[in-house]
N, C-alpha and C positions, 0 to 999 in steps of 0.2 A: 504493500500500500504506500509506503514511503517513496519507493522508486517511481510509482505511477504519479504521485502528486508532484514530484519534481518535473515530470514530463509535461504535465498539463500547462498549456500556454507557452511552453518552451521546447518545441520538438528538437531544436538543435542540440539540446543537452543529451539526447539519446546517443550521440556519437562517443561520449565519454564512458570509460569503464565505470561499473557501479561503485567501485571503491572511491572514486573521485567524487561522485555525487554524495555519497554518505559522509565523506570527510568534510566536504563543503558544508553540508547541512549541520554536522556536529559542531564545526567551528562557529557557524552563525549562531547556533543555539547557545553556546557558552558566552558569546558576546552580548546577545540580546535576549537573555532568559526572561520570560514574562514573570510578573509578580505572582505570588501565591495569593489569590484574592481573599481566601479565608483569613490570611494574615494582614494583607494590605487594607482590606475593607471588611473588618470582622463584623459578624452579626451582632445584633444587640444582645443576644442571649449568651453565646459563648462558643468555645471550641473544645470539644470533649475527646479525650483519649480513652477508649473503652477496651479493657483487657478482660476478655471472657471467653467461654467456650463457643463453638460454632458447629452447627449441623447443616449438612446439605439440604436435607428434607426436614421440615418442621420448624418450630419457633421456640428455641431455648437460647440462653446466653445472649451473644451479640445479635443473633437473629431476632430475638425478642426485645432487645433494648435499642438498637441503632435506629430502626425505622420510626418508632414513636418519638425519639428525641429529634430526629430530622423533621418530623411533622410539627414539632413544637418550635422549630426555628434554629436548631443547633447544627453546627458543622461537627460531624462525628467521624473520627478515625478509629476503626476497629483493629485490634490485634487479637488474633484467635489463639487462645491458650491450647485448645485442641481443635482438630477438624475431623469430625466423624460423619459417617454417612447418615446417621439418624441418632436420636437420643438413646441412652442405654437401657431404657425400659422395653425396647423391642427384643425379640428373641436373640438377635445378633446385631453387631455393628462393626464397622471397619473404619480405619482412619489413622491419623497421626497425632502425636502429642508434642507440643512445643516445649523445649527445655529452657532453663534459665539462660544459658549461653546464647541460644537462638533469639530469645527475647531481647537480650542486650545488644545483639548485632542489629536488630531492627531499630533500636533506640539510637545506636551509633550512626546508622544510615540517615535517620531523620536529623540528628544533630549536625552531621557533616554538611548537610544542605540547608542549614539554618531553618529547619522546619519544626524544631522541637519547642514550640510555644503553645501551651494549652491553658485554658481557664479552669478546666475540670478534668479530674481523673476518676474513672468509674471502674471498679473491679468487682467480679463475681466469682464463679467457681474456679478454684485453684487447687490442684491435686497433689502438690508435693511441697515440702518445706523449702527445697532449693529454689523452686520457682517463686514461692512467696517471698523469700529473702531477696530475690532479684527485683521483685515488684517494689520492695521497700527501697532499694537503690534507685529505682525509677522515680519514686516519690521524691527522694532527695534531689535528684538531678532536675526534675521538673520545678521544684521550689527554688532551686538556685537560679533558674531562668525567670520564673514568675513566683515571687514569694507569697502572692495572694491566691495561689492555686487552691481550689476546693477539691478535697479528696472524699468522694462518696464510696463507701465500702459496704458491700453486701457480704458479710462473713459466712459464706456458704459452707456449712459443716455437717448439717443433718436436720432431722425433723422427727417429731413424734417419738422422742426418746432414743433415736438411733443415729450414730455417726455414719456418714458415708464418705469421710475423708480419713487419712491416717490420724490416729489420736494425737501424734506429736504436733499437728498443725494447730491444735487448740491453744497451746501455750504460746505459740508464735503470734497468733492473732491477739491473745490477751495481753502479752507483754510488749509486743513490738508494733503491731498494726493499730490497735485501738488508740494508743497515744498520738499517732500522727494523722488519724482520720478526722475529717471535718464533720461528716455525718455517717452514722451507722444505721443499717436497716436489718437487724437480725430478726428471725422469727422467735417464738417463745423458747424453743429448745436451745437455740444458739445464744440467746440472751442469758439463759441459765448457765450455759457453758462458760461464757465470758465473765460472768459475775460470781461464779461458784455459789449460786443461790438457787432456790426453787421458787418458781412463780406460780402461786396457786390462787392469787387474788389480784384485784386491780391495784391494791396497795403494794403487793409484791412486784408488779410490773413497773409501777412508778419508782419504787426503791431501786430496781435494777437500772432504770434510766439514770438515776442520780449517781449510782456507782460508776456507770460508764462516763458520765459527765466529768466526774472527779479524775478519771484516767485520761481524758483528752477531748473527745468530740463535743462540740456545742449543741449539735442536733442528734437526737436519737429517736428512731421510730421502730418500735417493736411491731412488726407488720401483721402478725396474727397471734392472738392469745385465745386459747379455749378455756373458758371458766364456766364449769357446770353446764356445758353444752352450748354456751353463748360465745360467739366469735366477736372479737373486737381488736382494734388497733389502738395502741397507746403511743402518743407522740410527746416529745419533751424538747424544749428549746431553752438553753441557758444562755441568755444574751450577754452576760458578763460573769466572770468567775466569782465575783462577790455577791451575786444575786441568786435568788431561788429560781429554779427553772419554771417556765410556764408549761403546764402539762394539760393534756386533753385526751379524750377517747373518741373513737368512732365505732359504733356498733353496726355490724352488717350481717346479713343472713348467710347461713351455711348452705351452699348449693350442693346437692347430693351427687357429686361426681369428683373425679380426680383429674387435675389438669397438669400439664407440664409447661414450664416457662413463666408461671405467674409471678414467682419471686423476682425473677430478672426484670420482668415488665414493671412490677411495682416499684422497684428501686429506680429504674429509668424515669418513670413518671414522677417520683418524688424529687429526683434531681431536677427534672425539667421545670416542675411547678414551683419548687422551693427557691429556685434561682430567680424566677419571675416575681415571687412574693417573699423576699428574703427575711422579712420581719414577721411573716404570718405563716408559720409552719402548719397551723391548723387549717388554713384555707388551702394550702398546697396539698395537704393530705385529703381534704374533702374532694378536690378535683381528681386526685390520683385514684382514690377508692371508687368514686363514681364512674370513672372511665373503666376501671378493672371490672366492676360488677356488671356493667352493661356488656362488656366484651364476653364475660363468662356466660351470661345468660344467652347471648347470641350463639355462642359455641354449643351450648346444650340444645338449644332449639334447632340448630342446623343438623346436629347429629340425629336428633329425633326425626327430622324431616327426611333424612337419608335412611331411615328405618333401623337405626342403631340405638341400642340401649346405652345411655350415657354412663350408667353405673357399672357396665360390664368390663370396661377397659379404661386406661388413661386416655385423655383427650388432647388432641393438638388444638391450640387456641386459634380462633378466627381473627388473626391480627389485621390482615389487610382489609377484610370486610368491616372492620370496626374503626377505621381511621377517623370517621366523623366523631365518634365517641372519644377518641383520643385528643383530637384537635379542639373540639368544642363540647366538652362533657356537660350534661345536665346534672347539676349537683343534687342528688337524691339522698345522700348520706352526709349528715351534718355532724360537726365536731361539738362535743360537750366539754367545756373547760372545767378543770378541777379548781377548787378554791385553794 
C-alpha cells in the first residue's frame, strides 16, 4: 500500500527501485513527523493507559473497559496483560501471557517516542507478582512525567470467598499497590483481603473504606456487598487527610444470572464519571451503577429472546448494544449519604 501511494500522481517514480522510495518516505517522515493529536490537542476528559486482560471473543478486561471510556470522551491506550481466544470460563482457551519484561519494553517504546504522557492509569486482572511489580514501576515512571496522574486500580483477586490469583499477590496489593493508588474498586471479598477484616454489615464496609483511606487512596468504592441477600455498593471519598470521608451507599437488585466482565466495566465507568465529577463520587457512582444495571438487564432479555436460559451459563455482556446507556444513562439508582 505504501508503494502504491507513492505512485499515485507521480508515475515517474515507478522507475526507481522500491528501496529508494521507502528510504525517501522514511527520511521525510522523520523530518516532518505529525503531532500526536491526543497529546497536542488533549481531550477535556483525559488520556488513559489501561493495563488489563484481552479476549478475542467476548467482553472482559480491556474489551470491557476501553470502549465505554472512549464513549465517555477519553483517549485510551490498551496494553493487554494476556491475549486469549475467549475468557477462561469456557471449556478451553488459547493464547499468550505478557510478562513483566515485555510490558517494560512497551513502556520503553512509548517513552522513546515521547508518547508516555497519561492523565490516568487503569489496571485490572494481573496474574503474577513479577508483572504486578513491573506495573508498580510503570506507576513511578508515569508520575515522574505527570505527577498528577490518577491511578485507578481494580485489585482483581477473587470473589465469593475464593482467590483466583496466586495468594502471594494479596500482600503485594496490600503493601505496595494500595499506597500508590488514587482510587480502589474492590468487591467485598477483595476489600476483606486488603483490610484483613470481615465485612458483614454496612458499618463493616464503611470501616474497610476508612482502613484503605489510611493506607493511601482518597477514593474507595466497594462495588458489590451482599448483606443478608441485599446487594449494595459503598463509596467513600476522603477529600483531605485530616477530614472524615464522605460515604454513601447505592442499593441495587440482584439479577439472577452470572455475567463476565462486569467488574472491569464498573471500574471503567467509575473512572470515567468520577473524573467528570471529581468532587461528587456519589453522582459518579449513580451514573456508573445505572449504566451497568441497564446493560445487564438488556443482556438477560436478549439471551431470553434467543431462547437461552440466563441462569444456565455465564453470560457475555451486551456492551455494544448498550452504548446509549453508557453515554447517557438514566439515573434509576440513587446514592444515600451516611451521616
